[in-house]
Structure formats: C-alpha cells, structure tokens
All heavy atoms as TSV, in Angstrom:
chain	resi	resn	atom	element	x	y	z
A	1	MET	N	N	36.036	-9.830	-12.872
A	1	MET	CA	C	36.062	-10.242	-11.478
A	1	MET	C	C	36.269	-11.756	-11.412
A	1	MET	O	O	35.710	-12.509	-12.187
A	1	MET	CB	C	34.761	-9.829	-10.798
A	1	MET	CG	C	34.668	-10.271	-9.366
A	1	MET	SD	S	33.242	-9.516	-8.576
A	1	MET	CE	C	33.888	-9.371	-6.960
A	2	ASN	N	N	37.023	-12.193	-10.475
A	2	ASN	CA	C	37.325	-13.610	-10.285
A	2	ASN	C	C	36.121	-14.327	-9.672
A	2	ASN	O	O	35.549	-13.857	-8.695
A	2	ASN	CB	C	38.546	-13.723	-9.375
A	2	ASN	CG	C	39.117	-15.110	-9.357
A	2	ASN	OD1	O	38.459	-16.055	-9.761
A	2	ASN	ND2	N	40.326	-15.224	-8.877
A	3	ASP	N	N	35.723	-15.471	-10.242
A	3	ASP	CA	C	34.569	-16.220	-9.741
A	3	ASP	C	C	34.906	-17.107	-8.548
A	3	ASP	O	O	34.024	-17.750	-7.992
A	3	ASP	CB	C	33.966	-17.088	-10.847
A	3	ASP	CG	C	33.253	-16.250	-11.896
A	3	ASP	OD1	O	32.872	-15.114	-11.572
A	3	ASP	OD2	O	33.084	-16.729	-13.019
A	4	VAL	N	N	36.164	-17.171	-8.161
A	4	VAL	CA	C	36.559	-17.991	-7.021
A	4	VAL	C	C	36.200	-17.244	-5.745
A	4	VAL	O	O	36.572	-16.083	-5.577
A	4	VAL	CB	C	38.081	-18.276	-7.055
A	4	VAL	CG1	C	38.509	-19.061	-5.837
A	4	VAL	CG2	C	38.450	-18.996	-8.339
A	5	PRO	N	N	35.427	-17.905	-4.845
A	5	PRO	CA	C	35.048	-17.221	-3.604
A	5	PRO	C	C	36.285	-16.863	-2.784
A	5	PRO	O	O	37.249	-17.610	-2.748
A	5	PRO	CB	C	34.196	-18.239	-2.860
A	5	PRO	CG	C	33.913	-19.336	-3.802
A	5	PRO	CD	C	34.891	-19.246	-4.915
A	6	ARG	N	N	36.230	-15.717	-2.153
A	6	ARG	CA	C	37.311	-15.325	-1.257
A	6	ARG	C	C	37.264	-16.190	-0.012
A	6	ARG	O	O	36.198	-16.590	0.433
A	6	ARG	CB	C	37.162	-13.861	-0.857
A	6	ARG	CG	C	37.380	-12.912	-2.014
A	6	ARG	CD	C	37.141	-11.496	-1.594
A	6	ARG	NE	N	35.752	-11.382	-1.169
A	6	ARG	CZ	C	35.304	-10.500	-0.301
A	6	ARG	NH1	N	36.109	-9.636	0.242
A	6	ARG	NH2	N	34.033	-10.449	0.030
A	7	ARG	N	N	38.401	-16.464	0.536
A	7	ARG	CA	C	38.472	-17.244	1.772
A	7	ARG	C	C	37.703	-16.502	2.860
A	7	ARG	O	O	37.876	-15.313	3.059
A	7	ARG	CB	C	39.921	-17.426	2.179
A	7	ARG	CG	C	40.051	-18.046	3.549
A	7	ARG	CD	C	41.440	-18.418	3.819
A	7	ARG	NE	N	41.447	-19.855	3.534
A	7	ARG	CZ	C	42.500	-20.605	3.439
A	7	ARG	NH1	N	43.680	-20.084	3.569
A	7	ARG	NH2	N	42.414	-21.882	3.204
A	8	GLY	N	N	36.820	-17.216	3.523
A	8	GLY	CA	C	36.041	-16.630	4.604
A	8	GLY	C	C	34.825	-15.845	4.155
A	8	GLY	O	O	34.127	-15.270	4.976
A	9	ALA	N	N	34.554	-15.800	2.847
A	9	ALA	CA	C	33.391	-15.055	2.360
A	9	ALA	C	C	32.105	-15.715	2.847
A	9	ALA	O	O	32.012	-16.936	2.925
A	9	ALA	CB	C	33.405	-14.994	0.834
A	10	ILE	N	N	31.135	-14.910	3.175
A	10	ILE	CA	C	29.835	-15.407	3.653
A	10	ILE	C	C	28.833	-15.301	2.520
A	10	ILE	O	O	28.705	-14.246	1.887
A	10	ILE	CB	C	29.356	-14.601	4.871
A	10	ILE	CG1	C	30.308	-14.840	6.042
A	10	ILE	CG2	C	27.925	-14.968	5.235
A	10	ILE	CD1	C	30.006	-13.993	7.254
A	11	HIS	N	N	28.116	-16.392	2.269
A	11	HIS	CA	C	27.090	-16.401	1.224
A	11	HIS	C	C	25.824	-15.702	1.701
A	11	HIS	O	O	25.257	-14.862	1.010
A	11	HIS	CB	C	26.779	-17.837	0.804
A	11	HIS	CG	C	25.753	-17.924	-0.265
A	11	HIS	ND1	N	24.427	-18.170	0.017
A	11	HIS	CD2	C	25.854	-17.768	-1.597
A	11	HIS	CE1	C	23.746	-18.183	-1.117
A	11	HIS	NE2	N	24.585	-17.940	-2.107
A	12	HIS	N	N	25.364	-16.066	2.897
A	12	HIS	CA	C	24.200	-15.388	3.447
A	12	HIS	C	C	24.144	-15.536	4.963
A	12	HIS	O	O	24.758	-16.427	5.533
A	12	HIS	CB	C	22.895	-15.881	2.808
A	12	HIS	CG	C	22.478	-17.255	3.237
A	12	HIS	ND1	N	23.024	-18.402	2.686
A	12	HIS	CD2	C	21.575	-17.667	4.152
A	12	HIS	CE1	C	22.455	-19.456	3.253
A	12	HIS	NE2	N	21.574	-19.026	4.141
A	13	VAL	N	N	23.384	-14.637	5.564
A	13	VAL	CA	C	23.141	-14.644	7.005
A	13	VAL	C	C	21.652	-14.480	7.191
A	13	VAL	O	O	21.033	-13.621	6.550
A	13	VAL	CB	C	23.887	-13.481	7.703
A	13	VAL	CG1	C	23.511	-13.403	9.169
A	13	VAL	CG2	C	25.387	-13.618	7.535
A	14	GLU	N	N	21.060	-15.299	8.050
A	14	GLU	CA	C	19.636	-15.170	8.385
A	14	GLU	C	C	19.514	-14.828	9.856
A	14	GLU	O	O	20.051	-15.531	10.701
A	14	GLU	CB	C	18.892	-16.467	8.082
A	14	GLU	CG	C	18.822	-16.755	6.605
A	14	GLU	CD	C	17.898	-17.916	6.270
A	14	GLU	OE1	O	16.895	-18.131	6.996
A	14	GLU	OE2	O	18.172	-18.595	5.269
A	15	LEU	N	N	18.818	-13.737	10.132
A	15	LEU	CA	C	18.587	-13.299	11.501
A	15	LEU	C	C	17.115	-13.483	11.831
A	15	LEU	O	O	16.248	-12.941	11.135
A	15	LEU	CB	C	18.973	-11.831	11.656
A	15	LEU	CG	C	20.405	-11.461	11.296
A	15	LEU	CD1	C	20.559	-9.950	11.273
A	15	LEU	CD2	C	21.373	-12.091	12.270
A	16	TRP	N	N	16.839	-14.247	12.874
A	16	TRP	CA	C	15.470	-14.426	13.343
A	16	TRP	C	C	15.245	-13.454	14.484
A	16	TRP	O	O	16.011	-13.427	15.450
A	16	TRP	CB	C	15.247	-15.869	13.805
A	16	TRP	CG	C	15.140	-16.799	12.652
A	16	TRP	CD1	C	16.169	-17.314	11.903
A	16	TRP	CD2	C	13.945	-17.305	12.077
A	16	TRP	NE1	N	15.677	-18.115	10.909
A	16	TRP	CE2	C	14.309	-18.134	10.993
A	16	TRP	CE3	C	12.593	-17.145	12.377
A	16	TRP	CZ2	C	13.370	-18.781	10.215
A	16	TRP	CZ3	C	11.659	-17.799	11.596
A	16	TRP	CH2	C	12.055	-18.605	10.531
A	17	VAL	N	N	14.198	-12.654	14.358
A	17	VAL	CA	C	13.950	-11.572	15.310
A	17	VAL	C	C	12.525	-11.637	15.840
A	17	VAL	O	O	11.630	-12.136	15.160
A	17	VAL	CB	C	14.213	-10.202	14.644
A	17	VAL	CG1	C	15.657	-10.091	14.184
A	17	VAL	CG2	C	13.268	-9.971	13.482
A	18	PRO	N	N	12.278	-11.111	17.043
A	18	PRO	CA	C	10.923	-11.120	17.590
A	18	PRO	C	C	10.034	-9.998	17.047
A	18	PRO	O	O	8.814	-10.084	17.102
A	18	PRO	CB	C	11.133	-10.955	19.094
A	18	PRO	CG	C	12.440	-10.245	19.218
A	18	PRO	CD	C	13.265	-10.695	18.039
A	19	ASP	N	N	10.639	-8.915	16.539
A	19	ASP	CA	C	9.880	-7.739	16.095
A	19	ASP	C	C	10.464	-7.264	14.758
A	19	ASP	O	O	11.483	-6.561	14.720
A	19	ASP	CB	C	9.999	-6.654	17.163
A	19	ASP	CG	C	9.190	-5.413	16.868
A	19	ASP	OD1	O	8.943	-5.107	15.677
A	19	ASP	OD2	O	8.807	-4.725	17.829
A	20	LEU	N	N	9.818	-7.633	13.657
A	20	LEU	CA	C	10.339	-7.317	12.327
A	20	LEU	C	C	10.474	-5.817	12.074
A	20	LEU	O	O	11.544	-5.372	11.646
A	20	LEU	CB	C	9.503	-7.979	11.234
A	20	LEU	CG	C	9.985	-7.723	9.811
A	20	LEU	CD1	C	11.386	-8.269	9.588
A	20	LEU	CD2	C	9.003	-8.310	8.808
A	21	PRO	N	N	9.454	-5.003	12.323
A	21	PRO	CA	C	9.614	-3.564	12.042
A	21	PRO	C	C	10.790	-2.943	12.805
A	21	PRO	O	O	11.545	-2.141	12.259
A	21	PRO	CB	C	8.281	-2.951	12.470
A	21	PRO	CG	C	7.302	-4.077	12.329
A	21	PRO	CD	C	8.076	-5.312	12.737
A	22	ARG	N	N	10.962	-3.316	14.052
A	22	ARG	CA	C	12.080	-2.782	14.835
A	22	ARG	C	C	13.413	-3.241	14.252
A	22	ARG	O	O	14.365	-2.471	14.152
A	22	ARG	CB	C	11.957	-3.207	16.299
A	22	ARG	CG	C	13.014	-2.545	17.179
A	22	ARG	CD	C	12.815	-2.882	18.616
A	22	ARG	NE	N	13.246	-4.264	18.823
A	22	ARG	CZ	C	12.980	-4.974	19.896
A	22	ARG	NH1	N	12.243	-4.476	20.863
A	22	ARG	NH2	N	13.431	-6.208	20.014
A	23	ALA	N	N	13.486	-4.520	13.863
A	23	ALA	CA	C	14.726	-5.050	13.286
A	23	ALA	C	C	15.056	-4.386	11.957
A	23	ALA	O	O	16.222	-4.108	11.669
A	23	ALA	CB	C	14.618	-6.560	13.127
A	24	VAL	N	N	14.037	-4.113	11.140
A	24	VAL	CA	C	14.273	-3.448	9.851
A	24	VAL	C	C	14.832	-2.045	10.096
A	24	VAL	O	O	15.764	-1.620	9.414
A	24	VAL	CB	C	12.985	-3.408	9.003
A	24	VAL	CG1	C	13.133	-2.474	7.810
A	24	VAL	CG2	C	12.619	-4.810	8.547
A	25	ARG	N	N	14.304	-1.342	11.091
A	25	ARG	CA	C	14.851	-0.014	11.424
A	25	ARG	C	C	16.282	-0.141	11.930
A	25	ARG	O	O	17.159	0.642	11.572
A	25	ARG	CB	C	13.983	0.665	12.490
A	25	ARG	CG	C	12.672	1.183	11.982
A	25	ARG	CD	C	11.969	2.066	13.007
A	25	ARG	NE	N	11.819	1.439	14.315
A	25	ARG	CZ	C	10.787	0.684	14.682
A	25	ARG	NH1	N	9.812	0.430	13.823
A	25	ARG	NH2	N	10.727	0.167	15.898
A	26	SER	N	N	16.534	-1.136	12.766
A	26	SER	CA	C	17.852	-1.299	13.374
A	26	SER	C	C	18.915	-1.772	12.389
A	26	SER	O	O	20.058	-1.329	12.443
A	26	SER	CB	C	17.785	-2.305	14.527
A	26	SER	OG	O	16.953	-1.839	15.545
A	27	TRP	N	N	18.557	-2.687	11.507
A	27	TRP	CA	C	19.520	-3.271	10.581
A	27	TRP	C	C	19.538	-2.614	9.215
A	27	TRP	O	O	20.576	-2.575	8.565
A	27	TRP	CB	C	19.238	-4.775	10.410
A	27	TRP	CG	C	19.647	-5.564	11.593
A	27	TRP	CD1	C	18.853	-5.955	12.635
A	27	TRP	CD2	C	20.945	-6.064	11.884
A	27	TRP	NE1	N	19.577	-6.666	13.544
A	27	TRP	CE2	C	20.873	-6.743	13.112
A	27	TRP	CE3	C	22.173	-5.988	11.227
A	27	TRP	CZ2	C	21.976	-7.354	13.683
A	27	TRP	CZ3	C	23.276	-6.599	11.807
A	27	TRP	CH2	C	23.164	-7.265	13.017
A	28	GLY	N	N	18.387	-2.101	8.769
A	28	GLY	CA	C	18.286	-1.560	7.417
A	28	GLY	C	C	19.251	-0.428	7.139
A	28	GLY	O	O	19.927	-0.410	6.114
A	29	TRP	N	N	19.343	0.517	8.042
A	29	TRP	CA	C	20.240	1.659	7.817
A	29	TRP	C	C	21.692	1.199	7.775
A	29	TRP	O	O	22.474	1.668	6.944
A	29	TRP	CB	C	20.047	2.739	8.878
A	29	TRP	CG	C	20.670	2.392	10.192
A	29	TRP	CD1	C	20.066	1.754	11.233
A	29	TRP	CD2	C	22.015	2.626	10.591
A	29	TRP	NE1	N	20.957	1.570	12.257
A	29	TRP	CE2	C	22.169	2.096	11.890
A	29	TRP	CE3	C	23.123	3.220	9.985
A	29	TRP	CZ2	C	23.369	2.154	12.593
A	29	TRP	CZ3	C	24.319	3.269	10.686
A	29	TRP	CH2	C	24.441	2.745	11.974
A	30	LEU	N	N	22.061	0.272	8.689
A	30	LEU	CA	C	23.434	-0.210	8.737
A	30	LEU	C	C	23.796	-0.961	7.457
A	30	LEU	O	O	24.859	-0.729	6.865
A	30	LEU	CB	C	23.642	-1.117	9.954
A	30	LEU	CG	C	25.018	-1.769	10.055
A	30	LEU	CD1	C	26.109	-0.708	10.148
A	30	LEU	CD2	C	25.067	-2.717	11.239
A	31	LEU	N	N	22.914	-1.830	7.020
A	31	LEU	CA	C	23.182	-2.573	5.794
A	31	LEU	C	C	23.312	-1.627	4.605
A	31	LEU	O	O	24.173	-1.816	3.744
A	31	LEU	CB	C	22.088	-3.620	5.563
A	31	LEU	CG	C	22.087	-4.755	6.593
A	31	LEU	CD1	C	20.818	-5.591	6.456
A	31	LEU	CD2	C	23.329	-5.611	6.465
A	32	GLY	N	N	22.486	-0.592	4.565
A	32	GLY	CA	C	22.601	0.411	3.510
A	32	GLY	C	C	23.953	1.114	3.537
A	32	GLY	O	O	24.581	1.322	2.503
A	33	GLU	N	N	24.415	1.460	4.716
A	33	GLU	CA	C	25.720	2.105	4.850
A	33	GLU	C	C	26.850	1.183	4.410
A	33	GLU	O	O	27.887	1.643	3.939
A	33	GLU	CB	C	25.955	2.550	6.301
A	33	GLU	CG	C	25.095	3.700	6.740
A	33	GLU	CD	C	25.411	4.978	5.977
A	33	GLU	OE1	O	26.597	5.317	5.828
A	33	GLU	OE2	O	24.455	5.638	5.522
A	34	LEU	N	N	26.664	-0.126	4.550
A	34	LEU	CA	C	27.676	-1.094	4.156
A	34	LEU	C	C	27.613	-1.443	2.669
A	34	LEU	O	O	28.408	-2.236	2.183
A	34	LEU	CB	C	27.533	-2.372	4.995
A	34	LEU	CG	C	27.836	-2.210	6.485
A	34	LEU	CD1	C	27.486	-3.485	7.232
A	34	LEU	CD2	C	29.286	-1.813	6.707
A	35	GLY	N	N	26.624	-0.859	1.964
A	35	GLY	CA	C	26.530	-1.070	0.523
A	35	GLY	C	C	25.474	-2.067	0.088
A	35	GLY	O	O	25.306	-2.319	-1.102
A	36	TYR	N	N	24.746	-2.655	1.032
A	36	TYR	CA	C	23.667	-3.576	0.686
A	36	TYR	C	C	22.486	-2.764	0.173
A	36	TYR	O	O	22.273	-1.625	0.579
A	36	TYR	CB	C	23.225	-4.387	1.905
A	36	TYR	CG	C	24.193	-5.466	2.303
A	36	TYR	CD1	C	25.336	-5.167	3.029
A	36	TYR	CD2	C	23.963	-6.787	1.946
A	36	TYR	CE1	C	26.233	-6.159	3.396
A	36	TYR	CE2	C	24.862	-7.792	2.309
A	36	TYR	CZ	C	25.989	-7.466	3.035
A	36	TYR	OH	O	26.868	-8.453	3.390
A	37	ARG	N	N	21.691	-3.379	-0.695
A	37	ARG	CA	C	20.480	-2.707	-1.171
A	37	ARG	C	C	19.282	-3.609	-0.867
A	37	ARG	O	O	19.404	-4.836	-0.877
A	37	ARG	CB	C	20.565	-2.404	-2.658
A	37	ARG	CG	C	20.697	-3.621	-3.530
A	37	ARG	CD	C	20.716	-3.235	-5.011
A	37	ARG	NE	N	20.959	-4.392	-5.852
A	37	ARG	CZ	C	20.065	-5.317	-6.169
A	37	ARG	NH1	N	18.832	-5.229	-5.720
A	37	ARG	NH2	N	20.386	-6.331	-6.941
A	38	PRO	N	N	18.125	-3.007	-0.575
A	38	PRO	CA	C	16.937	-3.835	-0.347
A	38	PRO	C	C	16.707	-4.754	-1.534
A	38	PRO	O	O	16.855	-4.347	-2.696
A	38	PRO	CB	C	15.811	-2.811	-0.213
A	38	PRO	CG	C	16.495	-1.567	0.237
A	38	PRO	CD	C	17.829	-1.581	-0.461
A	39	HIS	N	N	16.347	-5.994	-1.248
A	39	HIS	CA	C	16.193	-6.985	-2.316
A	39	HIS	C	C	14.780	-7.552	-2.353
A	39	HIS	O	O	14.086	-7.401	-3.336
A	39	HIS	CB	C	17.217	-8.088	-2.128
A	39	HIS	CG	C	17.172	-9.158	-3.169
A	39	HIS	ND1	N	17.323	-8.904	-4.510
A	39	HIS	CD2	C	16.986	-10.495	-3.061
A	39	HIS	CE1	C	17.231	-10.043	-5.190
A	39	HIS	NE2	N	17.024	-11.018	-4.337
A	40	GLN	N	N	14.361	-8.201	-1.278
A	40	GLN	CA	C	13.028	-8.807	-1.253
A	40	GLN	C	C	12.305	-8.398	0.030
A	40	GLN	O	O	12.929	-8.096	1.038
A	40	GLN	CB	C	13.124	-10.331	-1.312
A	40	GLN	CG	C	13.697	-10.842	-2.615
A	40	GLN	CD	C	13.848	-12.353	-2.603
A	40	GLN	OE1	O	14.301	-12.939	-1.631
A	40	GLN	NE2	N	13.474	-12.972	-3.701
A	41	SER	N	N	10.982	-8.423	-0.053
A	41	SER	CA	C	10.144	-8.083	1.085
A	41	SER	C	C	8.935	-9.000	1.074
A	41	SER	O	O	8.319	-9.201	0.027
A	41	SER	CB	C	9.710	-6.617	0.959
A	41	SER	OG	O	8.878	-6.254	2.007
A	42	TRP	N	N	8.609	-9.591	2.211
A	42	TRP	CA	C	7.427	-10.431	2.336
A	42	TRP	C	C	6.843	-10.200	3.721
A	42	TRP	O	O	7.401	-9.438	4.509
A	42	TRP	CB	C	7.738	-11.908	2.067
A	42	TRP	CG	C	8.763	-12.529	2.962
A	42	TRP	CD1	C	8.540	-13.320	4.064
A	42	TRP	CD2	C	10.181	-12.430	2.847
A	42	TRP	NE1	N	9.712	-13.716	4.625
A	42	TRP	CE2	C	10.744	-13.176	3.901
A	42	TRP	CE3	C	11.035	-11.783	1.981
A	42	TRP	CZ2	C	12.114	-13.289	4.095
A	42	TRP	CZ3	C	12.395	-11.892	2.172
A	42	TRP	CH2	C	12.919	-12.641	3.208
A	43	GLU	N	N	5.712	-10.788	3.993
A	43	GLU	CA	C	4.973	-10.490	5.221
A	43	GLU	C	C	5.831	-10.565	6.470
A	43	GLU	O	O	5.740	-9.706	7.347
A	43	GLU	CB	C	3.779	-11.429	5.365
A	43	GLU	CG	C	2.924	-11.119	6.581
A	43	GLU	CD	C	1.721	-12.036	6.727
A	43	GLU	OE1	O	1.534	-12.935	5.877
A	43	GLU	OE2	O	0.986	-11.855	7.697
A	44	HIS	N	N	6.669	-11.569	6.588
A	44	HIS	CA	C	7.437	-11.769	7.818
A	44	HIS	C	C	8.936	-11.619	7.624
A	44	HIS	O	O	9.720	-12.098	8.443
A	44	HIS	CB	C	7.130	-13.139	8.418
A	44	HIS	CG	C	5.701	-13.297	8.811
A	44	HIS	ND1	N	5.146	-12.625	9.864
A	44	HIS	CD2	C	4.697	-14.018	8.254
A	44	HIS	CE1	C	3.865	-12.944	9.962
A	44	HIS	NE2	N	3.566	-13.779	8.987
A	45	GLY	N	N	9.361	-10.953	6.540
A	45	GLY	CA	C	10.797	-10.826	6.345
A	45	GLY	C	C	11.202	-9.806	5.300
A	45	GLY	O	O	10.387	-9.318	4.518
A	46	ARG	N	N	12.493	-9.510	5.323
A	46	ARG	CA	C	13.112	-8.610	4.359
A	46	ARG	C	C	14.501	-9.162	4.049
A	46	ARG	O	O	15.111	-9.835	4.879
A	46	ARG	CB	C	13.305	-7.206	4.930
A	46	ARG	CG	C	12.054	-6.539	5.457
A	46	ARG	CD	C	11.119	-6.104	4.337
A	46	ARG	NE	N	9.966	-5.416	4.873
A	46	ARG	CZ	C	8.880	-6.022	5.366
A	46	ARG	NH1	N	8.803	-7.335	5.414
A	46	ARG	NH2	N	7.860	-5.328	5.825
A	47	SER	N	N	15.004	-8.817	2.875
A	47	SER	CA	C	16.379	-9.195	2.561
A	47	SER	C	C	17.097	-8.039	1.894
A	47	SER	O	O	16.471	-7.166	1.274
A	47	SER	CB	C	16.429	-10.442	1.678
A	47	SER	OG	O	15.938	-10.172	0.387
A	48	TRP	N	N	18.410	-8.025	2.039
A	48	TRP	CA	C	19.305	-7.035	1.438
A	48	TRP	C	C	20.398	-7.795	0.710
A	48	TRP	O	O	20.870	-8.825	1.175
A	48	TRP	CB	C	19.934	-6.147	2.506
A	48	TRP	CG	C	18.979	-5.213	3.169
A	48	TRP	CD1	C	18.784	-3.892	2.874
A	48	TRP	CD2	C	18.104	-5.488	4.264
A	48	TRP	NE1	N	17.835	-3.347	3.707
A	48	TRP	CE2	C	17.408	-4.324	4.576
A	48	TRP	CE3	C	17.831	-6.635	5.017
A	48	TRP	CZ2	C	16.470	-4.244	5.596
A	48	TRP	CZ3	C	16.899	-6.566	6.037
A	48	TRP	CH2	C	16.229	-5.379	6.311
A	49	LEU	N	N	20.834	-7.261	-0.416
A	49	LEU	CA	C	21.776	-7.944	-1.298
A	49	LEU	C	C	23.013	-7.081	-1.519
A	49	LEU	O	O	22.914	-5.858	-1.675
A	49	LEU	CB	C	21.080	-8.193	-2.639
A	49	LEU	CG	C	21.793	-8.967	-3.715
A	49	LEU	CD1	C	22.014	-10.413	-3.283
A	49	LEU	CD2	C	20.978	-8.930	-4.999
A	50	LEU	N	N	24.165	-7.738	-1.550
A	50	LEU	CA	C	25.424	-7.093	-1.925
A	50	LEU	C	C	26.240	-8.127	-2.676
A	50	LEU	O	O	26.708	-9.107	-2.091
A	50	LEU	CB	C	26.194	-6.612	-0.693
A	50	LEU	CG	C	27.561	-5.980	-0.965
A	50	LEU	CD1	C	27.412	-4.733	-1.831
A	50	LEU	CD2	C	28.258	-5.636	0.338
A	51	GLY	N	N	26.360	-7.939	-3.975
A	51	GLY	CA	C	27.061	-8.926	-4.803
A	51	GLY	C	C	26.341	-10.263	-4.732
A	51	GLY	O	O	25.134	-10.335	-4.933
A	52	ASP	N	N	27.086	-11.314	-4.426
A	52	ASP	CA	C	26.500	-12.649	-4.295
A	52	ASP	C	C	26.015	-12.940	-2.887
A	52	ASP	O	O	25.436	-13.991	-2.628
A	52	ASP	CB	C	27.520	-13.721	-4.690
A	52	ASP	CG	C	27.841	-13.685	-6.176
A	52	ASP	OD1	O	26.971	-13.251	-6.955
A	52	ASP	OD2	O	28.955	-14.084	-6.539
A	53	GLY	N	N	26.256	-12.047	-1.951
A	53	GLY	CA	C	25.872	-12.281	-0.561
A	53	GLY	C	C	24.598	-11.544	-0.209
A	53	GLY	O	O	24.257	-10.520	-0.800
A	54	TYR	N	N	23.892	-12.088	0.758
A	54	TYR	CA	C	22.675	-11.413	1.195
A	54	TYR	C	C	22.425	-11.643	2.675
A	54	TYR	O	O	22.950	-12.573	3.285
A	54	TYR	CB	C	21.467	-11.837	0.363
A	54	TYR	CG	C	21.104	-13.307	0.445
A	54	TYR	CD1	C	20.128	-13.749	1.334
A	54	TYR	CD2	C	21.716	-14.246	-0.375
A	54	TYR	CE1	C	19.783	-15.083	1.401
A	54	TYR	CE2	C	21.380	-15.577	-0.318
A	54	TYR	CZ	C	20.407	-15.992	0.582
A	54	TYR	OH	O	20.071	-17.316	0.642
A	55	VAL	N	N	21.622	-10.758	3.254
A	55	VAL	CA	C	21.214	-10.834	4.657
A	55	VAL	C	C	19.702	-10.869	4.680
A	55	VAL	O	O	19.036	-10.099	3.998
A	55	VAL	CB	C	21.718	-9.604	5.453
A	55	VAL	CG1	C	21.212	-9.646	6.880
A	55	VAL	CG2	C	23.251	-9.539	5.420
A	56	VAL	N	N	19.167	-11.790	5.482
A	56	VAL	CA	C	17.719	-11.928	5.663
A	56	VAL	C	C	17.391	-11.632	7.128
A	56	VAL	O	O	18.066	-12.119	8.027
A	56	VAL	CB	C	17.247	-13.354	5.326
A	56	VAL	CG1	C	15.774	-13.542	5.690
A	56	VAL	CG2	C	17.485	-13.664	3.865
A	57	VAL	N	N	16.376	-10.811	7.335
A	57	VAL	CA	C	15.826	-10.572	8.675
A	57	VAL	C	C	14.408	-11.101	8.616
A	57	VAL	O	O	13.601	-10.664	7.788
A	57	VAL	CB	C	15.858	-9.076	9.048
A	57	VAL	CG1	C	15.173	-8.847	10.379
A	57	VAL	CG2	C	17.281	-8.560	9.073
A	58	GLU	N	N	14.103	-12.071	9.472
A	58	GLU	CA	C	12.785	-12.697	9.446
A	58	GLU	C	C	12.224	-12.790	10.861
A	58	GLU	O	O	12.939	-13.115	11.803
A	58	GLU	CB	C	12.885	-14.091	8.827
A	58	GLU	CG	C	11.544	-14.694	8.510
A	58	GLU	CD	C	11.627	-15.835	7.523
A	58	GLU	OE1	O	12.743	-16.216	7.100
A	58	GLU	OE2	O	10.567	-16.349	7.157
A	59	GLN	N	N	10.939	-12.486	10.958
A	59	GLN	CA	C	10.283	-12.557	12.265
A	59	GLN	C	C	10.102	-14.003	12.654
A	59	GLN	O	O	9.565	-14.806	11.893
A	59	GLN	CB	C	8.943	-11.837	12.247
A	59	GLN	CG	C	8.323	-11.753	13.622
A	59	GLN	CD	C	7.271	-10.685	13.699
A	59	GLN	OE1	O	7.451	-9.589	13.166
A	59	GLN	NE2	N	6.174	-10.975	14.375
A	60	SER	N	N	10.541	-14.332	13.861
A	60	SER	CA	C	10.434	-15.709	14.342
A	60	SER	C	C	8.986	-16.010	14.720
A	60	SER	O	O	8.243	-15.123	15.105
A	60	SER	CB	C	11.353	-15.924	15.536
A	60	SER	OG	O	11.042	-15.012	16.562
A	61	PRO	N	N	8.600	-17.273	14.598
A	61	PRO	CA	C	7.254	-17.658	15.025
A	61	PRO	C	C	7.120	-17.411	16.525
A	61	PRO	O	O	8.055	-17.588	17.274
A	61	PRO	CB	C	7.164	-19.146	14.721
A	61	PRO	CG	C	8.340	-19.454	13.859
A	61	PRO	CD	C	9.352	-18.382	14.072
A	62	ARG	N	N	5.972	-17.008	16.920
A	62	ARG	CA	C	5.757	-16.715	18.356
A	62	ARG	C	C	5.527	-17.975	19.140
A	62	ARG	O	O	5.121	-18.947	18.834
A	62	ARG	CB	C	4.576	-15.795	18.498
A	62	ARG	CG	C	4.841	-14.512	17.728
A	62	ARG	CD	C	4.491	-13.315	18.532
A	62	ARG	NE	N	4.693	-12.145	17.731
A	62	ARG	CZ	C	5.599	-11.238	18.011
A	62	ARG	NH1	N	6.366	-11.357	19.045
A	62	ARG	NH2	N	5.738	-10.186	17.256
C-alpha cells in the first residue's frame, strides 16, 4: 500500500454530542457498516478506527 495520503483524505473527525449513549447508538451502527471497528472507550467518549483514520464521539461538557 502506498504511504502517500490520498488527496482529501481525513485523518480524524471529533463529534461533540450532548448525549453519549444516544450518539453511540446513532453513529456506532453506521460506522460499523462503513468498515470502522470500535477502538477506544472511556467515560465520556468512544472511538472507531478504519486504517489510519478514526472518528471520536465525545460528550460535551454541560
């Protein structure tokens, strides 16, 4: 595989949400369908990984 990033490739996306459990239900299935796999989990967030890119869903401070 070529190590040169593709034009327009995204390294990561962070989504700040008001309700983490709801966001995990809403985004988790979609990310799984797109080929992402669960990566990390912590009290206020989750992440999914696909290759070198990842998506983070984190509960925003109230």
